[in-house]
KOLKOLKE-912533 format. One record per residue (C-alpha): residue number from 1; x, y, z. Coordinates in nm, 3 decimals. Example, Ala and Ser with C-alpha at 12.3 -4.5 7.8 and 13.67 -1.06 7.14 Angstrom:
BEGIN
REC; 1; 1.230; -0.450; 0.780 $
REC; 2; 1.367; -0.106; 0.714 $
***
This chain:
BEGIN
REC; 1; 14.280; -6.095; 23.443 $
REC; 2; 14.380; -6.138; 23.087 $
REC; 3; 14.064; -6.296; 22.941 $
REC; 4; 14.038; -6.598; 22.719 $
REC; 5; 14.280; -6.674; 22.451 $
REC; 6; 14.210; -6.945; 22.208 $
REC; 7; 14.461; -7.055; 21.961 $
REC; 8; 14.464; -7.361; 21.722 $
REC; 9; 14.700; -7.505; 21.471 $
REC; 10; 14.986; -7.259; 21.516 $
REC; 11; 15.337; -7.268; 21.395 $
REC; 12; 15.615; -7.203; 21.636 $
REC; 13; 15.681; -6.834; 21.501 $
REC; 14; 15.312; -6.780; 21.516 $
REC; 15; 15.298; -6.887; 21.885 $
REC; 16; 15.596; -6.652; 21.951 $
REC; 17; 15.410; -6.378; 21.809 $
REC; 18; 15.103; -6.436; 22.013 $
REC; 19; 15.337; -6.436; 22.332 $
REC; 20; 15.484; -6.112; 22.218 $
REC; 21; 15.136; -5.961; 22.180 $
REC; 22; 15.074; -6.058; 22.540 $
REC; 23; 15.419; -5.919; 22.655 $
REC; 24; 15.412; -5.602; 22.469 $
REC; 25; 15.186; -5.387; 22.681 $
REC; 26; 15.353; -5.520; 23.002 $
REC; 27; 15.706; -5.423; 22.913 $
REC; 28; 15.874; -5.191; 23.177 $
REC; 29; 16.207; -5.049; 23.108 $
REC; 30; 16.286; -4.952; 23.466 $
REC; 31; 16.210; -5.306; 23.575 $
REC; 32; 16.396; -5.458; 23.290 $
REC; 33; 16.709; -5.257; 23.408 $
REC; 34; 16.666; -5.383; 23.760 $
REC; 35; 16.613; -5.756; 23.649 $
REC; 36; 16.905; -5.731; 23.407 $
REC; 37; 17.122; -5.596; 23.692 $
REC; 38; 17.014; -5.871; 23.936 $
REC; 39; 17.129; -6.132; 23.679 $
REC; 40; 17.464; -5.953; 23.640 $
REC; 41; 17.368; -5.825; 23.306 $
REC; 42; 17.394; -6.170; 23.133 $
REC; 43; 17.055; -6.120; 22.978 $
REC; 44; 16.817; -5.855; 22.832 $
REC; 45; 16.468; -5.829; 23.003 $
REC; 46; 16.142; -5.697; 22.902 $
REC; 47; 16.073; -5.608; 23.264 $
REC; 48; 15.768; -5.823; 23.341 $
REC; 49; 15.789; -5.945; 23.698 $
REC; 50; 15.713; -6.303; 23.782 $
REC; 51; 15.358; -6.279; 23.911 $
REC; 52; 15.235; -6.082; 23.615 $
REC; 53; 15.446; -6.326; 23.391 $
REC; 54; 15.268; -6.612; 23.538 $
REC; 55; 14.937; -6.465; 23.458 $
REC; 56; 15.029; -6.412; 23.104 $
REC; 57; 15.183; -6.757; 23.062 $
REC; 58; 14.870; -6.917; 23.189 $
REC; 59; 14.664; -6.739; 22.919 $
REC; 60; 14.868; -6.905; 22.638 $
REC; 61; 15.036; -7.220; 22.779 $
REC; 62; 14.737; -7.445; 22.779 $
REC; 63; 14.650; -7.388; 22.416 $
REC; 64; 14.999; -7.416; 22.306 $
REC; 65; 15.056; -7.722; 22.496 $
REC; 66; 14.750; -7.881; 22.365 $
REC; 67; 14.841; -7.792; 21.989 $
REC; 68; 15.003; -8.100; 21.860 $
REC; 69; 15.109; -7.923; 21.543 $
REC; 70; 15.367; -7.725; 21.733 $
REC; 71; 15.690; -7.915; 21.747 $
REC; 72; 15.820; -7.906; 22.101 $
REC; 73; 16.182; -7.865; 22.057 $
REC; 74; 16.153; -7.641; 21.760 $
REC; 75; 15.944; -7.400; 21.972 $
REC; 76; 16.157; -7.422; 22.275 $
REC; 77; 16.463; -7.352; 22.055 $
REC; 78; 16.306; -7.058; 21.892 $
REC; 79; 16.211; -6.914; 22.237 $
REC; 80; 16.551; -6.991; 22.372 $
REC; 81; 16.724; -6.798; 22.091 $
REC; 82; 16.536; -6.478; 22.186 $
REC; 83; 16.746; -6.217; 22.378 $
REC; 84; 16.506; -6.146; 22.645 $
REC; 85; 16.505; -6.385; 22.959 $
REC; 86; 16.118; -6.389; 22.986 $
REC; 87; 16.115; -6.610; 22.659 $
REC; 88; 16.351; -6.844; 22.821 $
REC; 89; 16.130; -6.877; 23.126 $
REC; 90; 15.842; -6.962; 22.901 $
REC; 91; 16.050; -7.215; 22.711 $
REC; 92; 16.139; -7.411; 23.023 $
REC; 93; 15.770; -7.408; 23.145 $
REC; 94; 15.646; -7.529; 22.814 $
REC; 95; 15.931; -7.799; 22.798 $
REC; 96; 15.790; -7.927; 23.138 $
REC; 97; 15.432; -7.901; 23.046 $
REC; 98; 15.495; -8.090; 22.723 $
REC; 99; 15.671; -8.355; 22.948 $
REC; 100; 15.992; -8.347; 22.724 $
REC; 101; 16.149; -8.576; 23.003 $
REC; 102; 15.928; -8.866; 22.869 $
REC; 103; 16.149; -8.902; 22.547 $
REC; 104; 16.477; -9.082; 22.594 $
REC; 105; 16.625; -8.884; 22.310 $
REC; 106; 16.559; -8.536; 22.474 $
REC; 107; 16.866; -8.561; 22.700 $
REC; 108; 17.070; -8.402; 22.429 $
REC; 109; 16.825; -8.120; 22.417 $
REC; 110; 16.858; -8.073; 22.776 $
REC; 111; 17.224; -8.070; 22.757 $
REC; 112; 17.201; -7.795; 22.494 $
REC; 113; 16.960; -7.589; 22.705 $
REC; 114; 17.195; -7.615; 23.010 $
REC; 115; 17.506; -7.509; 22.813 $
REC; 116; 17.338; -7.206; 22.626 $
REC; 117; 17.189; -6.906; 22.776 $
REC; 118; 17.338; -7.043; 23.105 $
REC; 119; 17.281; -6.903; 23.445 $
REC; 120; 17.171; -7.043; 23.776 $
REC; 121; 16.805; -6.965; 23.711 $
REC; 122; 16.767; -7.159; 23.399 $
REC; 123; 17.020; -7.445; 23.502 $
REC; 124; 16.850; -7.505; 23.833 $
REC; 125; 16.500; -7.541; 23.670 $
REC; 126; 16.634; -7.765; 23.390 $
REC; 127; 16.817; -7.975; 23.636 $
REC; 128; 16.538; -8.044; 23.878 $
REC; 129; 16.217; -8.008; 23.654 $
REC; 130; 16.338; -8.174; 23.329 $
REC; 131; 16.677; -8.368; 23.388 $
REC; 132; 16.567; -8.494; 23.724 $
REC; 133; 16.234; -8.629; 23.601 $
REC; 134; 16.404; -8.769; 23.289 $
REC; 135; 16.643; -8.979; 23.493 $
REC; 136; 16.358; -9.113; 23.713 $
REC; 137; 16.204; -9.250; 23.389 $
REC; 138; 16.523; -9.352; 23.237 $
REC; 139; 16.780; -9.444; 23.518 $
REC; 140; 16.994; -9.655; 23.283 $
REC; 141; 17.096; -9.324; 23.121 $
REC; 142; 17.259; -9.199; 23.429 $
REC; 143; 17.561; -9.407; 23.375 $
REC; 144; 17.598; -9.257; 23.038 $
REC; 145; 17.540; -8.892; 23.099 $
REC; 146; 17.632; -8.796; 23.463 $
REC; 147; 18.006; -8.913; 23.444 $
REC; 148; 18.038; -8.704; 23.126 $
REC; 149; 17.883; -8.404; 23.295 $
REC; 150; 18.083; -8.441; 23.605 $
REC; 151; 18.403; -8.449; 23.400 $
REC; 152; 18.294; -8.173; 23.182 $
REC; 153; 18.483; -7.830; 23.167 $
REC; 154; 18.128; -7.668; 23.162 $
REC; 155; 18.049; -7.565; 23.521 $
REC; 156; 17.670; -7.582; 23.447 $
REC; 157; 17.684; -7.937; 23.345 $
REC; 158; 17.877; -8.013; 23.671 $
REC; 159; 17.612; -7.828; 23.872 $
REC; 160; 17.344; -8.026; 23.711 $
REC; 161; 17.502; -8.356; 23.777 $
REC; 162; 17.527; -8.235; 24.153 $
REC; 163; 17.166; -8.121; 24.191 $
REC; 164; 16.932; -8.309; 23.963 $
REC; 165; 16.831; -8.548; 24.249 $
REC; 166; 16.726; -8.247; 24.468 $
REC; 167; 16.355; -8.350; 24.454 $
REC; 168; 16.411; -8.737; 24.484 $
REC; 169; 16.381; -8.728; 24.861 $
REC; 170; 16.427; -9.088; 25.001 $
REC; 171; 16.498; -9.211; 24.649 $
REC; 172; 16.829; -9.026; 24.614 $
REC; 173; 17.125; -9.256; 24.488 $
REC; 174; 17.397; -9.137; 24.719 $
REC; 175; 17.659; -9.305; 24.505 $
REC; 176; 17.562; -9.097; 24.220 $
REC; 177; 17.551; -8.797; 24.439 $
REC; 178; 17.894; -8.848; 24.570 $
REC; 179; 18.027; -8.920; 24.239 $
REC; 180; 17.940; -8.581; 24.127 $
REC; 181; 18.027; -8.408; 24.438 $
REC; 182; 18.388; -8.547; 24.528 $
REC; 183; 18.551; -8.428; 24.201 $
REC; 184; 18.449; -8.071; 24.261 $
REC; 185; 18.490; -8.049; 24.637 $
REC; 186; 18.797; -7.834; 24.607 $
REC; 187; 18.648; -7.615; 24.327 $
REC; 188; 18.687; -7.233; 24.350 $
REC; 189; 18.359; -7.188; 24.153 $
REC; 190; 18.087; -7.036; 24.382 $
REC; 191; 17.811; -7.198; 24.196 $
REC; 192; 17.967; -7.557; 24.249 $
REC; 193; 18.039; -7.504; 24.626 $
REC; 194; 17.691; -7.383; 24.665 $
REC; 195; 17.543; -7.669; 24.468 $
REC; 196; 17.734; -7.921; 24.675 $
REC; 197; 17.608; -7.769; 25.012 $
REC; 198; 17.257; -7.751; 24.861 $
REC; 199; 17.242; -8.111; 24.757 $
REC; 200; 17.379; -8.224; 25.085 $
REC; 201; 17.148; -8.004; 25.285 $
REC; 202; 16.847; -8.132; 25.106 $
REC; 203; 16.944; -8.491; 25.169 $
REC; 204; 17.003; -8.422; 25.542 $
REC; 205; 16.624; -8.408; 25.578 $
REC; 206; 16.624; -8.771; 25.496 $
REC; 207; 16.953; -8.914; 25.617 $
REC; 208; 17.137; -8.669; 25.847 $
REC; 209; 17.381; -8.939; 25.965 $
REC; 210; 17.502; -8.988; 25.604 $
REC; 211; 17.552; -8.609; 25.540 $
REC; 212; 17.736; -8.566; 25.887 $
REC; 213; 17.980; -8.849; 25.778 $
REC; 214; 18.036; -8.686; 25.445 $
REC; 215; 18.113; -8.353; 25.612 $
REC; 216; 18.351; -8.500; 25.870 $
REC; 217; 18.522; -8.734; 25.605 $
REC; 218; 18.608; -8.483; 25.348 $
REC; 219; 18.729; -8.126; 25.351 $
REC; 220; 18.493; -7.875; 25.188 $
REC; 221; 18.486; -7.508; 25.147 $
REC; 222; 18.331; -7.303; 25.433 $
REC; 223; 18.046; -7.220; 25.191 $
REC; 224; 17.964; -7.571; 25.125 $
REC; 225; 17.985; -7.669; 25.496 $
REC; 226; 17.758; -7.383; 25.600 $
REC; 227; 17.504; -7.462; 25.328 $
REC; 228; 17.516; -7.849; 25.395 $
REC; 229; 17.496; -7.828; 25.787 $
REC; 230; 17.199; -7.582; 25.803 $
REC; 231; 16.972; -7.834; 25.968 $
REC; 232; 17.226; -8.071; 26.139 $
REC; 233; 17.322; -8.085; 26.483 $
REC; 234; 17.684; -8.213; 26.563 $
***
């Protein structure tokens, strides 16, 4: 749809300019207003819907990912500091494609991403596509970071600690999961109650008995119970 797009040896700002060139003709003020409203007006939008954005990203992503002259986090940070949410989406996809989770030092970068420009759409992607993969590669780091995030006053770090194992299937560490869940089981925060239910619901596919026992042994909010028991029969 968008043709071929070849770029080599770009600086992060140049790569940002190339992305803007692709975005510019697709900006839609009406859609931007709707998208901002859906996200409770926490962010500005250019108004580029996801299917169109995916096509645009495909044009540029391969060349940028392969360009070793572009510093990964410098580019991610530059994108992250743009006001429009579409740039943040590109940043997260780029971070995953560049496999930032393969570097043990990048957990601090992930923490920064989680705690800035924070909302459920970015936090959930970072938690499952970056942090989750990181802790699979560096499981010894869990003991260092997850207790810190569980105890943090930042709700989004709490949520990350709860859901980072969502894609682990049978490999989930239930001790780590419960250590993240129980300190927040009485929270009034919607995004934490929802996250607890989501994490338990996902694990119910692999160990329904464990999830049933958790739900009967502890008192959770109605939202959490509804989410967690969606696929259970008591």
